[in-house]
All heavy atoms as an XYZ file, in Angstrom:
951
protein
N       1.366     -0.752     58.945
C       2.795     -0.316     59.168
C       2.899      0.894     59.699
O       2.222      1.903     59.232
C       3.424     -0.343     57.698
C       4.857      0.180     57.717
S       5.391      0.264     55.971
C       7.078      0.582     56.264
N       3.537      1.085     60.805
C       3.668      2.376     61.431
C       5.069      3.116     61.109
O       6.072      2.328     60.757
C       3.776      2.128     62.991
O       3.810      3.312     63.783
N       4.931      4.373     60.884
C       6.109      5.134     60.513
C       6.639      5.826     61.524
O       5.888      6.552     62.414
C       5.779      6.135     59.379
C       5.194      5.435     58.087
C       6.756      6.953     59.013
C       3.773      5.553     57.926
N       7.963      5.730     61.923
C       8.439      6.362     63.163
C       8.785      7.761     62.960
O       9.499      8.217     62.040
C       9.960      5.724     63.400
C      10.449      6.069     64.638
O       9.848      6.897     65.399
N      11.651      5.697     65.011
N       8.029      8.563     63.803
C       8.227      9.962     63.688
C       8.444     10.499     65.216
O       8.013     11.486     65.644
C       7.016     10.741     63.187
C       6.879     10.558     61.687
S       5.799     11.738     60.894
C       6.607     13.277     61.141
N       9.126      9.570     65.968
C       9.288      9.963     67.366
C      10.007     11.326     67.609
O       9.695     11.782     68.684
C      10.013      8.748     68.058
O      11.383      8.689     67.484
N      10.809     11.734     66.749
C      11.429     13.061     66.971
C      10.428     14.122     66.795
O      10.612     15.227     67.006
C      12.603     13.131     66.062
C      12.382     13.223     64.582
C      12.200     12.065     63.830
O      12.159     10.899     64.436
O      12.320     11.975     62.560
N       9.271     13.869     66.359
C       8.271     14.912     66.099
C       7.079     14.608     67.058
O       6.097     14.010     66.646
C       7.812     14.863     64.732
C       8.903     14.895     63.621
N       9.807     15.876     63.536
C       9.123     14.001     62.625
C      10.671     15.468     62.697
N      10.329     14.477     62.022
N       7.209     14.969     68.264
C       6.126     14.658     69.285
C       4.841     15.323     68.748
O       4.861     16.389     68.136
C       6.470     15.254     70.702
O       6.489     16.538     70.639
N       3.808     14.596     69.107
C       2.427     15.079     68.691
C       1.959     14.612     67.343
O       0.941     14.879     66.903
N       2.693     13.779     66.734
C       2.382     13.173     65.450
C       2.789     11.761     65.239
O       3.848     11.340     65.591
C       3.145     13.847     64.150
C       2.637     13.324     62.815
C       2.869     15.471     64.226
N       1.834     10.858     64.874
C       2.131      9.613     64.402
C       1.548      9.365     63.160
O       0.478      9.862     62.802
C       1.753      8.575     65.609
O       0.215      8.638     65.710
N       2.142      8.571     62.327
C       1.653      8.121     61.027
C       1.633      6.665     60.905
O       2.624      5.930     61.385
C       2.503      8.770     59.917
C       2.471     10.327     59.867
S       3.113     11.024     58.265
C       4.719     10.267     58.121
N       0.666      6.099     60.277
C       0.610      4.596     59.912
C       0.051      4.489     58.512
O      -0.761      5.238     58.020
C      -0.093      3.939     60.922
O      -1.436      4.318     61.050
N       0.457      3.434     57.769
C       0.015      3.114     56.473
C      -0.653      1.820     56.340
O      -0.301      0.831     57.018
C       1.291      3.040     55.573
C       1.048      2.626     54.186
C       2.318      2.548     53.268
N       2.000      1.855     52.119
C       2.802      1.315     51.335
N       4.077      1.261     51.666
N       2.613      0.930     50.155
N      -1.740      1.764     55.627
C      -2.522      0.563     55.256
C      -2.780      0.645     53.789
O      -3.559      1.487     53.342
C      -3.669      0.449     56.094
C      -4.525     -0.832     55.856
S      -5.941     -1.185     56.767
C      -5.187     -1.891     58.129
N      -2.041     -0.130     53.052
C      -2.246     -0.177     51.645
C      -1.807      1.214     51.088
O      -0.649      1.564     51.272
C      -3.540     -0.686     51.173
C      -3.920     -2.072     51.764
O      -3.077     -2.913     51.697
N      -5.175     -2.345     52.175
N      -2.743      1.806     50.303
C      -2.330      3.180     49.812
C      -2.875      4.209     50.618
O      -3.045      5.326     50.077
C      -2.936      3.155     48.351
C      -4.416      3.083     48.307
O      -5.003      2.626     49.287
O      -5.081      3.392     47.150
N      -3.275      3.960     51.818
C      -3.714      5.036     52.812
C      -2.780      5.283     53.817
O      -2.082      4.362     54.350
C      -5.058      4.554     53.452
C      -6.096      4.371     52.458
C      -7.468      3.870     53.221
N      -8.638      3.861     52.219
C      -9.868      3.674     52.574
N     -10.137      3.653     53.854
N     -10.791      3.641     51.614
N      -2.634      6.552     54.096
C      -1.684      7.104     55.200
C      -2.540      7.861     56.209
O      -3.274      8.744     55.956
C      -0.649      8.041     54.709
C       0.336      8.617     55.698
C       1.201      7.534     56.169
C       1.155      9.655     54.967
N      -2.467      7.258     57.504
C      -3.276      7.973     58.646
C      -2.260      8.783     59.463
O      -1.124      8.359     59.796
C      -3.801      6.887     59.548
O      -4.930      6.239     58.916
N      -2.595     10.046     59.576
C      -1.674     11.079     60.395
C      -2.544     11.392     61.528
O      -3.657     12.045     61.417
C      -1.395     12.247     59.368
C      -0.504     13.214     60.269
C      -0.758     11.768     58.140
N      -2.064     11.086     62.738
C      -2.739     11.291     63.940
C      -2.078     12.532     64.689
O      -0.838     12.446     64.913
C      -2.887     10.148     64.852
C      -3.538      9.032     64.064
C      -3.506     10.469     66.317
C      -3.578      7.666     64.781
N      -2.664     13.642     64.854
C      -2.265     14.814     65.443
C      -2.681     14.913     66.877
O      -3.929     14.672     67.215
C      -2.570     16.046     64.781
C      -2.210     16.209     63.384
C      -2.596     17.403     62.715
C      -0.616     16.103     63.176
N      -1.740     15.153     67.875
C      -2.134     15.166     69.264
C      -1.500     16.390     69.966
O      -0.347     16.802     69.547
C      -1.613     13.904     69.964
C      -2.269     12.705     69.314
C      -1.499     11.414     69.952
O      -0.669     11.458     70.842
N      -2.089     10.175     69.745
N      -2.089     16.863     70.966
C      -1.526     17.862     71.808
C      -1.363     19.232     71.083
O      -2.265     19.566     70.298
N      -0.328     19.966     71.278
C      -0.072     21.216     70.702
C       0.427     21.092     69.406
O       1.387     20.388     69.080
C       0.962     21.965     71.641
C       1.064     23.399     71.167
O       0.100     23.986     70.648
O       2.091     24.032     71.425
N      -0.297     21.808     68.337
C       0.172     21.683     66.883
C       1.091     22.926     66.762
O       0.608     24.001     66.397
C      -1.009     21.849     66.041
C      -0.579     21.681     64.642
C      -2.114     20.672     66.472
N       2.458     22.622     66.903
C       3.411     23.782     66.700
C       3.873     23.979     65.222
O       3.801     23.013     64.406
C       4.591     23.370     67.486
N       3.996     25.120     64.844
C       4.366     25.523     63.257
C       5.509     24.669     62.836
O       5.561     24.144     61.772
C       4.702     26.872     63.462
C       3.970     27.557     64.585
C       3.916     26.445     65.599
N       6.559     24.451     63.769
C       7.768     23.721     63.400
C       7.315     22.332     63.035
O       7.882     21.668     62.219
C       8.825     23.729     64.502
C       9.175     25.201     65.052
C       8.158     25.739     66.048
O       7.752     24.957     66.840
O       8.031     26.959     65.944
N       6.546     21.809     64.032
C       6.123     20.373     63.705
C       5.298     20.189     62.403
O       5.642     19.239     61.734
C       5.179     19.936     64.954
C       4.698     18.486     64.896
S       3.117     18.188     64.146
C       2.072     18.939     65.390
N       4.559     21.115     62.039
C       3.681     21.041     60.865
C       4.663     21.223     59.682
O       4.424     20.564     58.574
C       2.630     22.002     60.839
C       1.543     22.002     61.704
C       0.490     23.019     61.774
C       0.759     20.515     61.476
N       5.757     22.013     59.810
C       6.628     22.124     58.724
C       7.397     20.831     58.450
O       7.537     20.399     57.136
C       7.624     23.275     59.027
O       8.565     23.401     58.110
N       7.815     20.244     59.406
C       8.514     18.882     59.253
C       7.566     17.881     58.738
O       7.902     17.099     58.003
C       9.124     18.582     60.718
C       9.718     17.089     60.610
C      10.285     19.467     61.071
N       6.426     17.762     59.351
C       5.299     16.799     58.940
C       5.078     17.069     57.399
O       5.150     16.060     56.735
C       3.988     17.164     59.694
C       2.746     16.407     59.096
C       2.995     14.837     59.308
C       1.432     16.770     59.831
N       4.952     18.187     56.860
C       4.597     18.339     55.483
C       5.834     17.789     54.649
O       5.467     17.119     53.691
C       4.402     19.813     55.190
O       5.450     20.632     55.294
N       7.056     18.055     54.952
C       8.148     17.614     54.328
C       8.212     16.144     54.253
O       8.425     15.438     53.197
C       9.405     18.180     54.776
O       9.377     19.647     54.737
C      10.653     17.699     53.947
N       8.187     15.532     55.555
C       8.220     14.054     55.659
C       7.106     13.230     54.930
O       7.281     12.337     54.230
C       8.225     13.624     57.118
C       9.514     14.012     57.735
O      10.489     14.606     57.122
O       9.556     13.912     59.017
N       5.859     13.886     55.062
C       4.721     13.331     54.540
C       4.792     13.334     52.967
O       4.428     12.309     52.316
C       3.422     13.945     55.063
C       2.150     13.330     54.791
S       0.772     14.134     55.305
C       0.592     15.324     54.109
N       5.105     14.423     52.381
C       4.982     14.457     51.156
C       6.062     13.542     50.450
O       5.886     12.875     49.382
C       5.300     16.084     50.541
C       4.277     17.059     50.841
C       4.728     18.449     50.445
C       3.039     16.678     50.195
N       7.184     13.413     51.064
C       8.196     12.481     50.559
C       7.663     11.035     50.605
O       7.776     10.212     49.815
C       9.515     12.648     51.410
C      10.616     11.704     50.976
C      11.906     11.936     51.649
O      12.169     13.109     52.041
O      12.610     10.815     52.010
N       6.940     10.763     51.786
C       6.421      9.411     51.883
C       5.308      9.144     50.911
O       5.347      8.021     50.447
C       5.786      9.327     53.432
C       5.550      7.915     53.835
C       6.565      7.003     54.215
C       4.259      7.271     53.651
C       6.280      5.711     54.571
C       3.938      6.136     53.854
C       4.978      5.196     54.374
O       4.667      3.949     54.697
N       4.428     10.232     50.718
C       3.450     10.033     49.589
C       4.046      9.642     48.306
O       3.483      8.715     47.538
C       2.573     11.317     49.476
C       1.695     11.500     50.788
C       1.695     11.206     48.327
C       1.059     12.826     50.908
N       5.038     10.262     47.917
C       5.691     10.019     46.593
C       6.376      8.639     46.519
O       6.131      7.919     45.535
C       6.706     11.158     46.388
C       7.469     11.025     44.973
C       8.531     12.006     44.717
O       8.763     12.842     45.521
N       9.171     11.947     43.665
N       7.025      8.389     47.478
C       7.819      7.030     47.471
C       6.852      5.858     47.548
O       7.086      4.885     46.790
C       8.816      6.985     48.641
C       9.879      7.951     48.444
C       9.308      5.546     48.909
C      10.878      8.163     49.600
N       5.753      6.048     48.337
C       4.903      4.858     48.622
C       3.538      4.896     47.785
O       2.622      4.210     48.033
C       4.574      4.728     50.032
C       5.887      4.295     50.878
O       6.222      3.156     50.852
N       6.468      5.360     51.498
N       3.342      5.901     46.858
C       2.250      5.973     46.090
C       0.989      6.025     46.886
O      -0.024      5.264     46.641
C       2.157      4.873     44.918
C       3.338      4.948     44.102
C       3.322      3.874     43.051
N       4.506      3.855     42.223
C       4.612      4.267     41.042
N       3.530      4.865     40.378
N       5.675      4.230     40.343
N       0.943      6.853     47.856
C      -0.250      7.077     48.798
C      -1.286      7.718     47.849
O      -1.056      8.723     47.294
C       0.156      7.788     50.057
C       1.215      7.104     50.828
C      -1.040      8.100     50.878
C       0.676      5.656     51.427
N      -2.608      7.257     48.032
C      -3.682      7.939     47.291
C      -4.575      8.583     48.279
O      -5.498      9.410     47.873
C      -4.497      6.983     46.412
O      -5.088      5.948     47.279
C      -3.624      6.302     45.353
N      -4.605      8.318     49.605
C      -5.512      8.871     50.464
C      -4.654      9.188     51.854
O      -4.081      8.306     52.365
C      -6.722      8.096     50.982
C      -7.640      8.558     51.982
C      -8.361      9.859     51.552
C      -8.632      7.448     52.325
N      -4.783     10.450     52.313
C      -4.276     10.801     53.610
C      -5.349     11.163     54.580
O      -6.206     11.983     54.243
C      -3.179     11.964     53.500
C      -2.685     12.342     54.949
C      -2.160     11.666     52.537
N      -5.475     10.444     55.792
C      -6.423     10.671     56.725
C      -5.775     11.403     57.830
O      -4.896     10.903     58.501
C      -7.167      9.459     57.125
C      -7.768      8.697     56.008
C      -8.181      9.734     58.334
C      -7.993      7.244     56.310
N      -6.298     12.733     58.112
C      -5.896     13.494     59.273
C      -6.798     13.318     60.475
O      -7.904     13.806     60.369
C      -5.756     14.942     59.082
C      -4.561     15.320     58.088
C      -4.845     15.414     56.694
C      -3.360     15.551     58.481
C      -3.652     15.804     55.829
C      -2.275     15.916     57.772
C      -2.533     15.954     56.347
N      -6.403     12.665     61.529
C      -7.173     12.605     62.597
C      -6.859     13.580     63.665
O      -5.701     13.636     64.184
C      -7.092     11.157     63.397
C      -8.012     10.931     64.498
O      -8.561     11.872     65.037
O      -8.084      9.704     64.901
N      -7.647     14.552     63.969
C      -7.396     15.661     64.804
C      -8.189     15.659     66.072
O      -8.357     16.586     66.867
C      -7.435     16.967     64.153
C      -8.861     17.246     63.701
C      -6.475     17.240     63.040
C      -9.104     18.737     63.272
N      -8.785     14.405     66.327
C      -9.699     14.252     67.527
C      -9.077     14.535     68.900
O      -9.586     14.898     69.804
C     -10.446     12.939     67.483
O      -9.423     11.843     67.566
N      -7.666     14.327     68.877
C      -7.073     14.424     70.137
C      -6.535     15.991     70.423
O      -5.809     16.289     71.283
C      -5.780     13.597     70.259
N      -6.810     16.893     69.499
C      -6.516     18.367     69.581
C      -7.636     19.032     70.202
O      -8.711     19.042     69.661
C      -6.081     18.847     68.167
C      -4.796     18.140     67.687
C      -5.930     20.408     68.244
C      -4.422     18.680     66.331
N      -7.436     19.873     71.221
C      -8.548     20.465     71.911
C      -8.783     21.932     71.268
O      -9.943     22.228     71.138
C      -8.135     20.681     73.400
N      -7.577     22.558     70.923
C      -7.703     23.895     70.330
C      -6.889     23.891     69.052
O      -5.672     23.454     68.897
C      -7.179     24.931     71.232
C      -8.053     24.817     72.582
C      -7.162     26.325     70.656
C      -7.361     25.671     73.657
N      -7.424     24.507     67.957
C      -6.691     24.686     66.732
C      -7.028     26.189     66.350
O      -8.086     26.453     66.081
C      -7.333     23.771     65.670
C      -6.629     23.659     64.302
C      -5.206     23.060     64.422
C      -7.414     22.856     63.312
N      -5.882     27.008     66.322
C      -6.227     28.420     66.024
C      -6.107     28.559     64.414
O      -5.744     27.533     63.706
C      -5.139     29.223     66.752
C      -3.677     29.088     66.315
O      -3.418     28.747     65.119
O      -2.840     29.558     67.117
N      -6.285     29.785     64.072
C      -6.405     30.031     62.475
C      -4.925     29.731     61.901
O      -5.040     29.163     60.749
C      -6.791     31.377     62.291
C      -7.262     31.732     60.877
C      -8.359     30.881     60.320
C      -7.802     33.159     60.860
N      -3.925     30.182     62.562
C      -2.578     30.025     61.965
C      -2.264     28.541     61.705
O      -1.685     28.048     60.709
C      -1.525     30.677     62.929
O      -1.782     31.976     62.969
C      -0.070     30.425     62.227
N      -2.712     27.646     62.708
C      -2.379     26.275     62.601
C      -3.322     25.532     61.634
O      -2.809     24.769     60.800
C      -2.761     25.530     64.013
C      -1.717     26.093     64.963
C      -2.258     25.821     66.417
O      -3.258     25.485     66.702
O      -1.311     25.919     67.469
N      -4.611     26.065     61.513
C      -5.538     25.533     60.478
C      -4.945     25.857     59.145
O      -4.966     25.051     58.255
C      -6.893     26.098     60.773
C      -7.825     25.647     59.665
C      -8.463     24.430     59.696
C      -8.023     26.530     58.576
C      -9.251     23.923     58.639
C      -8.962     26.132     57.542
C      -9.547     24.859     57.583
N      -4.462     27.155     58.993
C      -4.015     27.567     57.670
C      -2.749     26.710     57.283
O      -2.637     26.388     56.065
C      -3.635     29.104     57.661
C      -4.841     29.880     57.564
O      -5.921     29.486     57.167
N      -4.647     31.128     58.161
N      -1.824     26.391     58.153
C      -0.820     25.460     57.884
C      -1.196     24.118     57.449
O      -0.796     23.510     56.473
C       0.079     25.434     59.119
N      -2.189     23.660     58.047
C      -2.811     22.377     57.688
C      -3.514     22.343     56.401
O      -3.337     21.392     55.574
C      -3.837     21.836     58.656
C      -3.298     21.204     60.074
C      -4.419     21.041     60.969
C      -2.490     19.960     59.857
N      -4.189     23.531     56.038
C      -4.749     23.645     54.752
C      -3.631     23.741     53.630
O      -3.836     23.130     52.566
C      -5.502     24.977     54.709
C      -6.399     25.224     53.598
N      -6.186     26.137     52.496
C      -7.620     24.539     53.238
C      -7.120     25.924     51.667
N      -7.947     24.999     51.980
N      -2.535     24.277     53.855
C      -1.426     24.348     53.027
C      -0.884     22.920     52.669
O      -0.630     22.523     51.529
C      -0.303     25.187     53.408
C      -0.523     26.619     53.089
C       0.568     27.598     53.371
N       1.008     27.534     54.722
C       0.606     28.360     55.708
N      -0.397     29.097     55.482
N       1.063     28.248     56.945
N      -0.700     22.095     53.779
C      -0.389     20.637     53.628
C      -1.408     19.981     52.759
O      -1.064     19.102     51.971
C      -0.289     19.970     54.930
C       0.982     20.564     55.713
C      -0.101     18.461     54.858
C       1.078     20.278     57.148
N      -2.823     20.178     52.990
C      -3.764     19.588     52.090
C      -3.590     19.914     50.529
O      -3.698     19.015     49.793
C      -5.157     20.060     52.598
C      -6.352     19.648     51.690
C      -5.539     19.504     53.949
N      -3.346     21.192     50.355
C      -3.101     21.539     49.029
C      -1.871     20.955     48.403
O      -1.913     20.458     47.238
C      -3.025     23.045     48.887
C      -4.157     23.918     49.321
C      -3.839     25.389     49.301
C      -5.322     23.604     48.292
N      -0.762     20.749     49.074
C       0.393     20.147     48.618
C       0.169     18.690     48.448
O       0.596     18.036     47.474
C       1.603     20.246     49.590
C       2.012     21.701     49.767
S       3.635     21.779     50.860
C       2.693     22.316     52.483
N      -0.574     18.037     49.325
C      -0.988     16.713     49.198
C      -1.735     16.340     47.890
O      -1.599     15.439     47.203
C      -1.735     16.220     50.403
O      -0.957     16.404     51.543
C      -2.170     14.700     50.416
N      -2.620     17.343     47.652
C      -3.592     17.220     46.404
C      -2.689     17.264     45.164
O      -2.874     16.579     44.251
C      -4.619     18.309     46.463
C      -5.517     18.156     45.370
C      -6.744     19.140     45.444
C      -7.798     18.935     44.483
N      -9.021     19.751     44.743
N      -1.662     18.183     45.215
C      -0.720     18.243     44.106
C       0.112     17.002     43.938
O       0.509     16.810     42.746
C       0.223     19.582     44.216
C      -0.533     20.778     43.989
C       0.478     21.919     44.391
C      -0.901     21.041     42.531
N       0.216     16.198     44.867
C       0.980     15.024     44.815
C       0.065     13.860     44.418
O       0.443     12.690     44.277
C       1.626     14.598     46.176
C       2.638     15.533     46.756
S       4.142     15.564     45.722
C       4.692     13.858     45.888
N      -1.221     14.161     44.087
C      -2.138     13.206     43.603
C      -2.954     12.425     44.696
O      -3.551     11.464     44.336
N      -2.902     12.847     45.966
C      -3.612     12.072     47.030
C      -4.750     12.912     47.389
O      -4.802     14.206     47.573
C      -2.675     11.790     48.153
N      -5.823     12.362     47.899
C      -7.037     12.938     48.518
C      -6.762     13.070     50.048
O      -5.893     12.312     50.656
C      -8.304     12.005     48.377
C      -8.709     11.855     46.853
C      -9.530     13.143     46.508
O      -9.870     14.064     47.240
N      -9.757     13.254     45.140
N      -7.367     13.954     50.586
C      -7.289     14.241     52.149
C      -8.627     14.102     52.734
O      -9.534     14.733     52.150
C      -6.494     15.430     52.408
O      -7.272     16.624     51.951
C      -4.988     15.482     52.006
N      -8.713     13.582     53.857
C     -10.037     13.577     54.622
C      -9.618     13.771     56.122
O      -8.785     13.280     56.711
C     -10.776     12.367     54.549
C     -11.223     12.135     53.077
C     -12.101     12.371     55.371
C     -11.871     10.808     52.830
N     -10.340     14.820     56.735
C     -10.011     15.156     58.181
C     -11.212     14.386     58.908
O     -12.336     14.399     58.455
C     -10.154     16.651     58.432
C      -8.891     17.302     58.210
C      -8.637     17.813     56.776
C      -7.917     17.597     59.134
C      -7.483     18.391     56.605
C      -6.869     18.281     58.933
C      -6.517     18.694     57.563
N     -10.851     13.974     60.175
C     -11.913     13.469     61.049
C     -11.458     14.009     62.494
O     -10.231     14.224     62.763
C     -11.821     11.963     60.947
O     -12.970     11.521     61.928
C     -10.636     11.273     61.522
N     -12.354     14.284     63.299
C     -12.167     14.648     64.601
C     -12.349     16.163     64.970
O     -11.915     16.678     66.005
N     -12.836     16.988     63.963
C     -13.087     18.404     64.302
C     -14.224     18.400     65.310
O     -15.218     17.733     65.273
C     -13.704     19.186     63.060
C     -12.633     19.606     62.119
C     -12.348     18.972     60.939
C     -11.984     20.766     62.416
C     -11.475     19.547     60.099
C     -10.956     21.343     61.539
C     -10.674     20.639     60.375
N     -13.950     19.167     66.477
C     -14.971     19.345     67.519
C     -15.798     20.684     67.122
O     -15.457     21.462     66.451
C     -14.422     19.283     68.883
C     -13.530     20.507     69.123
O     -13.887     21.626     69.006
N     -12.405     20.171     69.651
N     -17.041     20.769     67.832
C     -17.774     21.921     67.473
C     -17.271     23.209     67.838
O     -17.538     24.185     67.113
C     -19.150     21.692     68.328
O     -18.919     21.684     69.810
N     -16.297     23.269     68.982
C     -15.757     24.565     69.343
C     -14.785     24.903     68.183
O     -14.680     26.170     67.850
N     -14.035     24.027     67.621
C     -13.042     24.296     66.581
C     -13.820     24.912     65.306
O     -13.379     25.888     64.711
C     -12.376     23.119     66.119
C     -11.048     22.772     66.830
S     -10.411     21.424     65.999
C      -9.810     20.380     67.331
N     -14.912     24.186     64.948
C     -15.609     24.482     63.805
C     -16.183     25.910     63.858
O     -16.005     26.757     62.962
C     -16.707     23.506     63.515
C     -17.654     23.873     62.395
C     -16.108     22.144     63.074
N     -16.767     26.185     65.078
C     -17.433     27.535     65.378
C     -16.397     28.562     65.222
O     -16.688     29.607     64.629
C     -18.071     27.585     66.661
N     -15.135     28.366     65.884
C     -14.110     29.254     65.990
C     -13.693     29.560     64.522
O     -13.455     30.678     64.019
C     -12.903     28.974     66.770
C     -11.726     29.848     66.607
C     -11.715     31.126     67.083
C     -10.636     29.356     65.820
C     -10.571     31.955     66.920
C      -9.482     30.157     65.547
C      -9.624     31.477     66.120
N     -13.242     28.514     63.745
C     -12.774     28.653     62.386
C     -13.587     29.376     61.495
O     -13.224     30.283     60.690
C     -12.270     27.280     61.773
C     -11.098     26.585     62.517
C     -11.064     25.112     62.124
C      -9.778     27.498     62.290
N     -14.960     29.010     61.425
C     -15.857     29.801     60.664
C     -15.989     31.235     60.987
O     -15.937     32.175     60.179
C     -17.270     29.135     60.651
C     -17.089     27.632     59.968
C     -18.332     29.967     59.894
C     -16.495     27.559     58.647
N     -16.064     31.526     62.362
C     -16.214     32.944     62.818
C     -14.936     33.696     62.474
O     -15.027     34.870     62.237
C     -16.615     32.862     64.255
O     -15.547     32.574     65.035
N     -13.831     33.006     62.445
C     -12.488     33.823     62.151
C     -12.279     33.900     60.720
O     -11.301     34.409     60.153
C     -11.345     32.982     62.825
N     -13.249     33.384     59.848
C     -13.123     33.503     58.341
C     -12.180     32.494     57.735
O     -11.695     32.752     56.701
N     -11.906     31.374     58.360
C     -11.038     30.422     57.744
C     -11.463     29.995     56.291
O     -12.570     29.759     56.098
C     -10.888     29.128     58.781
N     -10.560     29.793     55.465
C     -10.766     29.224     54.141
C     -10.922     27.699     54.229
O     -10.024     27.038     54.358
C      -9.658     29.593     53.191
C      -9.863     29.086     51.670
O     -10.965     28.548     51.457
O      -8.929     29.125     50.954
N     -12.146     27.226     54.176
C     -12.302     25.704     54.282
C     -12.471     24.957     52.902
O     -12.777     23.841     52.821
C     -13.611     25.411     55.086
C     -14.811     26.028     54.496
C     -13.362     26.013     56.505
C     -16.065     25.441     55.203
N     -12.221     25.845     51.860
C     -12.305     25.143     50.378
C     -11.104     23.946     50.340
O     -10.118     24.131     50.902
C     -12.023     26.244     49.427
O     -10.760     26.789     49.453
N     -11.625     22.851     49.836
C     -10.666     21.827     49.713
C     -10.549     20.917     50.992
O      -9.762     19.879     50.859
N     -11.319     21.270     51.961
C     -11.142     20.450     53.230
C     -12.304     19.552     53.160
O     -13.474     19.957     53.249
C     -11.180     21.344     54.469
C     -10.146     22.395     54.543
C     -11.290     20.617     55.845
C      -8.828     21.807     54.657
N     -12.035     18.328     53.143
C     -12.957     17.118     53.141
C     -12.980     16.675     54.579
O     -11.997     16.298     55.215
C     -12.606     16.036     52.224
C     -12.424     16.565     50.775
O     -13.390     17.184     50.251
N     -11.237     16.341     50.205
N     -14.153     16.331     55.151
C     -14.284     15.849     56.418
C     -15.225     14.545     56.515
O     -16.032     14.351     55.673
C     -14.883     16.879     57.473
O     -16.254     17.190     57.030
C     -14.061     18.211     57.524
N     -14.915     13.739     57.635
C     -15.812     12.671     57.926
C     -16.152     12.718     59.344
O     -15.402     13.261     60.165
C     -14.974     11.312     57.599
N     -17.321     12.191     59.680
C     -17.799     12.382     61.099
C     -16.994     11.368     62.002
O     -16.826     11.690     63.197
C     -19.280     11.966     61.238
O     -19.449     10.762     60.672
N     -16.312     10.354     61.354
C     -15.457      9.548     62.203
C     -14.736      8.641     61.274
O     -14.980      8.594     60.126
N     -13.877      7.750     61.799
C     -12.998      6.919     61.076
C     -13.849      5.888     60.273
O     -13.661      5.556     59.078
C     -12.108      6.046     61.850
C     -11.028      7.060     62.432
C     -10.044      6.301     63.411
C     -10.143      7.750     61.320
N     -15.112      5.521     60.831
C     -15.889      4.547     60.064
C     -16.717      5.208     58.954
O     -17.378      4.490     58.177
C     -17.009      3.944     61.114
C     -17.805      4.940     61.820
O     -17.495      6.099     61.787
O     -18.731      4.512     62.466
N     -16.541      6.521     58.778
C     -17.265      7.345     57.695
C     -16.371      7.573     56.570
O     -16.865      8.113     55.603
C     -17.877      8.552     58.261
C     -18.879      9.157     57.442
O     -19.690      8.460     56.790
O     -19.077     10.400     57.450
N     -15.085      7.206     56.617
C     -14.037      7.426     55.590
C     -14.386      6.974     54.286
O     -14.355      7.681     53.254
C     -12.739      7.051     56.033
C     -12.240      7.674     57.321
C     -11.624      7.224     54.996
C     -11.892      9.057     57.283
N     -14.802      5.777     54.116
C     -15.093      5.156     52.779
C     -16.346      5.892     52.160
O     -16.352      6.067     50.905
C     -15.395      3.563     53.029
C     -14.114      2.943     53.257
O     -13.008      3.222     52.742
O     -14.090      1.913     54.042
N     -17.306      6.263     52.926
C     -18.513      6.959     52.313
C     -17.954      8.151     51.747
O     -18.398      8.658     50.612
C     -19.565      7.160     53.434
C     -20.848      7.839     52.791
C     -21.764      8.292     53.891
N     -21.246      9.296     54.752
C     -21.073     10.701     54.298
N     -21.406     10.982     53.150
N     -20.536     11.394     55.292
N     -17.254      8.974     52.504
C     -16.649     10.380     52.109
C     -15.751     10.063     50.801
O     -16.032     10.826     49.838
C     -16.009     11.043     53.189
C     -15.377     12.329     52.628
C     -16.932     11.367     54.280
N     -15.011      9.125     50.922
C     -14.184      8.830     49.679
C     -14.831      8.401     48.355
O     -14.616      8.955     47.343
C     -13.120      7.707     50.042
C     -12.080      7.518     49.003
C     -11.200      8.788     48.722
C     -11.087      6.377     49.499
N     -15.903      7.695     48.581
C     -16.867      7.322     47.452
C     -17.519      8.559     46.858
O     -17.540      8.733     45.648
C     -17.908      6.397     47.922
O     -17.411      5.100     48.170
N     -17.890      9.500     47.708
C     -18.593     10.697     47.358
C     -17.589     11.632     46.630
O     -17.813     12.066     45.483
C     -19.000     11.549     48.490
C     -19.558     12.860     48.123
C     -20.804     13.065     47.553
C     -18.751     14.044     48.420
C     -21.315     14.343     47.326
C     -19.258     15.286     48.103
C     -20.551     15.424     47.510
N     -16.212     11.582     46.956
C     -15.240     12.400     46.355
C     -14.981     11.907     44.944
O     -14.636     12.670     44.150
C     -14.027     12.532     47.283
C     -14.031     13.297     48.483
C     -12.878     12.990     49.328
C     -14.356     14.737     48.239
N     -14.878     10.566     44.890
C     -14.619      9.999     43.631
C     -15.919      9.939     42.622
O     -15.821      9.579     41.497
C     -14.203      8.469     43.794
C     -12.893      8.355     44.397
C     -12.526      6.807     44.676
C     -11.024      6.660     45.085
N     -10.763      5.256     45.238
N     -17.101     10.340     43.216
C     -18.356     10.494     42.388
C     -18.937      9.068     42.103
O     -19.784      8.915     41.211
N     -18.707      8.135     43.102
C     -19.393      6.835     42.924
C     -20.751      6.921     43.456
O     -21.169      7.768     44.310
C     -18.660      5.776     43.846
C     -17.208      5.543     43.445
O     -17.055      5.832     42.177
O     -16.411      4.913     44.086
């Protein structure tokens, strides 16, 4: 099931069972992330989502401000009772974020979409 977010360019969301996939593309503007967090949290509550997958593979550059905004969304998602997993970090992003002192606590990652279930099993302690 695809969720229409056409008014928010750069974001598409789709749902499969209790999982919500959020695909970010292009420029990650602060206004877009603010709207995303509001819409996504409401959707999580209404649809009892237990896992949110953020795919950022289509983003070339992610600065510290944008990462911190995504981190806040992760914390809000966790408070709603859903796990989050990121996929698509590139080596340049990772090197920049670590050298800039980004707080990566609570950020779960998978090497690709096919690795999501393994990471989720690890998070659940299976």
